[in-house]
C-alpha positions in Angstrom: -17.1 32.2 4.9 -17.3 35.0 2.4 -19.5 35.2 -0.7 -16.2 34.9 -3.0 -15.1 31.8 -1.2 -18.5 30.3 -1.4 -18.4 30.9 -5.3 -15.0 29.3 -5.3 -16.0 26.3 -3.5 -19.3 25.7 -5.2 -17.4 26.2 -8.5 -15.1 23.4 -7.7 -17.8 21.1 -6.6 -19.8 21.8 -9.7 -17.0 20.8 -12.0 -16.2 17.8 -9.9 -19.9 16.8 -10.3 -19.8 17.4 -13.9 -16.7 15.5 -14.5 -18.1 12.5 -12.3 -21.4 12.4 -14.4 -19.7 12.6 -17.8 -17.4 9.7 -16.8 -17.8 6.1 -18.4 -19.7 3.7 -16.6 -17.6 1.3 -14.3 -18.7 -1.9 -16.2 -16.1 -2.8 -18.7 -13.6 -0.2 -18.0 -9.8 -0.9 -17.7 -8.9 0.3 -14.1 -5.1 0.0 -15.1 -5.4 2.2 -18.0 -7.7 4.6 -15.8 -5.0 4.8 -13.5 -2.1 5.4 -15.9 -4.1 8.0 -17.3 -4.7 9.8 -13.9 -1.0 9.5 -13.0 -0.2 11.3 -16.4 -2.7 14.0 -16.1 -1.8 14.8 -12.7 2.0 14.7 -13.2 2.5 12.2 -10.3 5.0 9.5 -9.9 3.6 5.9 -10.1 5.6 4.1 -7.3 3.9 0.8 -8.2 6.2 0.8 -11.5 9.5 1.6 -9.8 11.0 -1.8 -8.5 12.1 -2.0 -4.9 15.7 -2.7 -3.8 16.1 -4.7 -0.8 18.5 -3.2 2.0 21.6 -5.4 2.9 21.1 -6.7 6.4 24.5 -6.3 8.3 25.7 -5.7 11.7 24.0 -6.5 14.9 20.7 -6.7 13.0 22.0 -9.7 11.1 23.0 -11.4 14.4 19.5 -10.7 16.0 17.7 -12.2 13.2 20.0 -15.4 13.4 19.5 -15.5 17.1 15.7 -15.0 16.6 15.7 -18.1 14.2 17.7 -20.3 16.7 15.5 -19.3 19.3 12.5 -20.2 17.5 13.9 -23.8 16.5 14.8 -24.4 20.2 11.2 -23.4 21.3 9.8 -25.7 18.7 11.8 -28.6 19.9 11.0 -28.0 23.4 7.1 -27.9 22.4 7.8 -31.3 20.7 9.5 -32.8 23.6 6.9 -31.5 26.2 4.0 -33.0 24.0 5.7 -36.2 23.6 5.9 -36.7 27.2 2.2 -36.2 28.0 0.8 -39.8 28.6 
């Protein structure tokens, strides 16, 4: 590593250490507020605040899910019948 790269790396680390040392103690801090501030400062998209839309299930996938439900019910009935025949 060249001398310039070491200076840049050390400069970044020093700034991060100073930032961490100057931060508030964790006791009593509002993590939700800290997260909102972080997202705003970094210019990120907070995906937790975007509501999710459910995809419509159609076609063979819908058929497969119905088949799976029916299969599970049949298996449960067979297990109950099997345990009821044990003497």
